[in-house]
C-alpha positions as CSV (number, residue, x, y, z in Angstrom):
1,M,0.7,32.4,-157.8
2,T,-0.9,34.1,-154.6
3,E,-0.4,35.4,-151.0
4,Q,-2.8,33.2,-150.1
5,R,-1.5,30.0,-152.3
6,F,2.2,30.6,-150.3
7,T,0.9,31.2,-146.9
8,R,-1.9,28.1,-146.9
9,A,1.6,26.5,-148.0
10,V,3.4,27.5,-145.3
11,E,0.6,26.3,-143.1
12,W,0.8,23.0,-144.0
13,M,4.5,22.8,-143.6
14,R,3.4,23.5,-140.0
15,S,0.8,21.3,-139.8
16,K,1.3,17.9,-136.6
17,D,0.6,15.7,-140.0
18,F,3.5,14.4,-141.6
19,G,1.2,14.3,-145.4
20,E,0.4,17.8,-144.6
21,R,4.0,19.1,-144.1
22,E,5.3,17.2,-147.1
23,K,2.5,18.3,-149.3
24,G,3.0,22.4,-148.2
25,F,7.1,21.8,-148.7
26,D,6.7,19.9,-151.9
27,F,4.3,22.8,-153.1
28,L,6.7,25.8,-152.1
29,R,10.5,23.3,-153.7
30,E,7.8,23.3,-156.7
31,H,7.2,27.0,-156.5
32,A,10.1,28.7,-154.6
33,D,11.2,30.6,-157.7
34,S,7.6,32.1,-157.9
35,Y,7.4,32.6,-153.9
36,V,11.6,33.1,-153.0
37,D,10.8,37.2,-152.2
38,E,7.8,35.6,-149.6
39,L,9.9,33.1,-148.2
40,I,13.4,35.3,-147.8
41,D,10.3,37.5,-145.9
42,A,9.6,34.7,-144.1
43,L,13.2,33.5,-142.9
44,A,13.7,36.6,-141.6
45,R,10.8,36.3,-139.0
46,E,11.7,33.0,-138.2
47,D,12.6,31.6,-134.9
48,D,12.4,27.9,-134.7
49,P,15.9,26.5,-135.9
50,G,13.8,23.3,-138.1
51,F,12.0,25.4,-139.8
52,R,14.5,27.9,-141.1
53,C,16.7,25.6,-142.5
54,L,13.3,24.5,-144.5
55,L,13.1,27.9,-145.5
56,L,16.6,28.7,-146.7
57,E,16.7,24.7,-148.3
58,L,13.0,26.1,-150.4
59,I,15.3,29.3,-151.0
60,A,18.3,27.6,-152.0
61,E,15.5,25.7,-154.9
62,A,14.6,29.3,-156.1
63,R,17.7,29.0,-157.9
64,A,16.9,33.5,-157.9
65,P,20.0,35.5,-157.4
66,Q,18.0,38.1,-155.2
67,A,18.7,34.9,-152.9
68,L,22.3,35.6,-153.1
69,P,22.8,38.5,-150.1
70,T,21.0,35.9,-148.2
71,L,22.6,33.1,-148.7
72,T,26.1,34.9,-148.1
73,R,24.6,35.8,-144.9
74,H,24.1,32.5,-143.8
75,L,28.0,30.7,-144.9
76,D,28.5,32.7,-141.1
77,T,26.1,30.8,-138.9
78,M,27.1,28.7,-137.0
79,D,24.3,25.9,-137.2
80,E,25.4,23.3,-139.8
81,S,22.2,23.2,-141.6
82,L,21.5,26.5,-142.7
83,R,25.3,27.1,-143.6
84,F,25.1,23.4,-146.0
85,W,21.9,25.1,-147.1
86,A,23.4,28.4,-148.1
87,V,26.7,26.9,-149.8
88,R,24.4,24.5,-151.8
89,G,22.1,27.5,-152.5
90,L,25.5,29.4,-153.9
91,E,26.2,26.3,-155.9
92,M,23.2,25.9,-157.6
93,L,22.9,29.5,-158.2
94,G,26.1,29.3,-160.0
95,T,26.3,33.2,-160.5
96,R,30.1,34.6,-160.3
97,E,29.2,36.7,-157.3
98,A,28.2,33.5,-156.3
99,D,31.5,31.6,-156.6
100,Q,32.7,34.6,-155.5
101,A,31.6,34.2,-152.2
102,L,32.1,30.6,-151.8
103,A,35.4,31.2,-152.6
104,Q,36.2,34.0,-150.2
105,A,34.3,32.0,-147.5
106,R,36.3,28.7,-148.2
107,A,40.1,30.9,-148.3
108,E,38.9,32.6,-145.0
109,G,38.1,29.1,-143.4
110,R,34.0,29.4,-142.8
111,I,33.3,26.9,-145.2
112,F,35.5,24.0,-146.9
């Protein structure tokens, strides 16, 4: 996969045209595991709350071990949508570390 394809898909996701947005999101969802590092970087730079949620959803879909710190960090966010995708991503990751992060967050009352 190339960075050019990733960049184009993100541009489509920002389009005002629903079809273009869907095309970009679907492409990245299908290839999330190949672009997880780029998705994590894009999330770190993004200010728009709605777009951040889409990026975190794609990171969750990647089911990639390198997403663990990003997903875990978002367990503490005040944004309920981001927190949902952090939990869902850790559940889908299904590693011992992900399970431990979820158990600790539940024990501390940060998530239910």
